[in-house]
TORPA-766873 format. One record per residue (C-alpha): residue in one letter; x, y, z. Coordinates in steps of 0.25 Angstrom, whole numbers, plus 5000, padded with zeros to 4 digits. Each point is the difference from the previous one (the first is absolute). Example, Ala and Ser with C-alpha at 12.3 -4.5 7.8 and 13.67 -1.06 7.14 Angstrom:
! TORPA-766873
a504949825031 s500650144998 
//
This chain:
! TORPA-766873
x519858995249 x501150104995 x499050034989 x498850015009 x500850095010 x500550094989 x498650024994 x499350015013 x499450145004 x500650025013 x499450145002 x498849935004 x500749945012 x500650065013 x501449994993 x499650114990 x500650014986 x501249924997 x500850114996 x499950065014 x500549875007 x501250005009 x501349944993 x500049895011 x498749954996 x500350004986 x501349925003 x499349895008 x498949994989 x501049984990 x500749905009 x498849915003 x499550004985 x501349954996 x499949885010 x499449874998 x499849985015 x498650045005 x500150145005 x499050115004 x500350155004 x499050065010 x500250155000 x499550115009 x498950015011 x499049944990 x500849884998 x499950024985 x500549874993 x500949984988 x500549854997 x500749924989 x499649884992 x500549905010 x499050065010 x498849974990 x499849855004 x499950045014 x498950104998 x499249904991 x498750064997 x500450135007 x500850044989 x500050114994 x500250075013 x501050124996 x499850125008 x499149945010 x500250005015 x500849885005 x499050005012 x498849994990 x500649894991 x500349915012 x498850055009 x499649865004 x501449985007 x500450145003 x499749985015 x501249904999 x501050064990 x499650155004 x500850005013 x501249944992 x499950114990 x499950105011 x501349955006 x500750024986 x499450144999 x500750025014 x501349964995 x500049855004 x500249904989 x499349865002 x500349874994 x499049885002 x500049864995 x498849924996 x499050105006 x498649944999 x498950094995 x498649984995 x499850094988 x498950024989 x500750024986 x499049914992 x498750035006 x500149915012 x500849985012 x501349914999 x501149975010 x501350044995 x501450025005 x501150104997 x501450035003 x500250154999 x500850135005 x499450135002 x501250105000 x500050165001 x500150094988 x500750135003 x500350134993 x501450054999 x499850085013 x499649875007 x498550035001 x499249874999 x499050014989 x499649864998 x500449855000 x500449894990 x499349875001 x500949894995 x499249875000 x499949864995 x498849915002 x500449875007 x498649935000 x500449884992 x501249985008 x499350015013 x498949904995 x501149904995 x500750015013 x498749975007 x499749884991 x501449955002 x499850015015 x498749914999 x500749904992 x501249995010 x499049995011 x499349884993 x501349944997 x500450015014 x498749935005 x500249894990 x501549985004 x499649995014 x498949904997 x501049924992 x501050005011 x498949955010 x499649894990 x501449964998 x500149995016 x498849925001 x500449904989 x501449995006 x499449975014 x499049904995 x501049934991 x501250005010 x499149965012 x500649875005 x501150004990 x500850115007 x500350055014 x499050115005 x501250095002 x500349994985 x498650044996 x500050125010 x501350054994 x499449994986 x498850085004 x500950105007 x500850024987 x498850024992 x499650105010 x501350084998 x499849994985 x498650065002 x500650115008 x501050044989 x498950004989 x499250095009 x501150105000 x500249994985 x498550024998 x500050135007 x501150044990 x499349954987 x501049885000 x501150094995 x500950025012 x499950015015 x500650075012 x501149935006 x499650055014 x498549954997 x500549874996 x500849985013 x498950065009 x498949914994 x500949875000 x500450015014 x498750065006 x499449855003 x501349965006 x500350125010 x498850025009 x501050045011 x500850104993 x501349925000 x500450034986 x500750134999 x500050064986 x500850114994 x500450044986 x499650094988 x498949984991 x500249944986 x499149964988 x500249864997 x499449914989 x498949905001 x501049885000 x500850065011 x498850035008 x499549865000 x501449945002 x500350105012 x498649965006 x500349855000 x501450025005 x499650085012 x498949915003 x501049885001 x500950095008 x498950045010 x499549865001 x501449945003 x500250115010 x498749965007 x500349855000 x501550005004 x500550145001 x499850145006 x498550014998 x499849875008 x500350075013 x499450125006 x501350085001 x500549974986 x500250104990 x500250014985 x500650124993 x499750014986 x500750114993 x500350044986 x500850114993 x500350044986 x501549994996 x500250064986 x499249914991 x499849895010 x499049975011 x500649945013 x499049935009 x500349955014 x499249905009 x500749995013 x499449935012 x500550015014 x499649965015 x499449874995 x500449865003 x501349944994 x499949974986 x500749904991 x500149984985 x498949904995 x500549864996 x499250004988 x499450114991 x498550004998 x499150084991 x500050125009 x501550005001 x500249994985 x499050124998 x500850095009 x501349964993 x499450044987 x499950155005 x499350104991 x500649954986 x501149934993 x501050115004 x499750005015 x501149975009 x499649945013 x500849975012 x499449925012 x500749995013 x499549925012 x500750075011 x499949975015 x499250135002 x499049984989 x499849974985 x500550104990 x499750034986 x500750104991 x499550024985 x500650084989 x499150024988 x500150094988 x498950115000 x499949984985 x499649865002 x499050045011 x499350094990 x499849914989 
//
């Protein structure tokens, strides 16, 4: 493109002969032609266009478009990008990510996405004479993300179907061989597991919001708003999200059976803070019936005692005014 720009007869364009160009235009032309990033200069009231090699693939069959009006080159989308260009000419830079446009660069309409910045170009005295279009096409990335989203949704549906199937098999297998309450507890734990995976599905299975995990996990157990929650948000890994969801399910279930959630005036204060490189989480019950330490540990108690990882430090206190749990966990372990 440097060779094309040097050889082009600019006297046939509104810019006039290159020898008469302002030094500011010459400087920015040299700058974009030395860059591998897609860039185009749009200069003057006629939107005369100069661009580099990186911009050629974006043009497609519109290349070669040197010296033409940017509005003419992109006539099919000018109604959408023209107002953004006008803002640049008025002195306002604009940055947009994954902007959807239907363009015609191969003889037919195609859906494409672009991340770009239109920024004003000025003369030495501050006069705005044009704009710089710095752009990258993100069509492949957007399509890949859409495809991944569909895969995740399908995976989520299959996971729910699998959990429902496990629930049905367990119910049929254990019928008559186990207490109805045991089957019910098993079903509820599967439900808690499903809630955790719903949150991970929304985050592409990579991480989850601590607040969202807490909110989704406790929502089925708190119709009366007896659980007070307070603490900062934090991104946690998938393993910690599942562990926290199951632990909160057990805590809320126990509170509903024996603790503060078993009476109308009972209250649970769930709070968490970040202390350096650790997360401190507290589940404190009050105004419920008197509680005593269990004489035997069931699965739920062992699940609570596991915390959120091998390095979690758990303190359980069965006090006269209510059950209390304090957990101290390294943030690095939560993020893994």
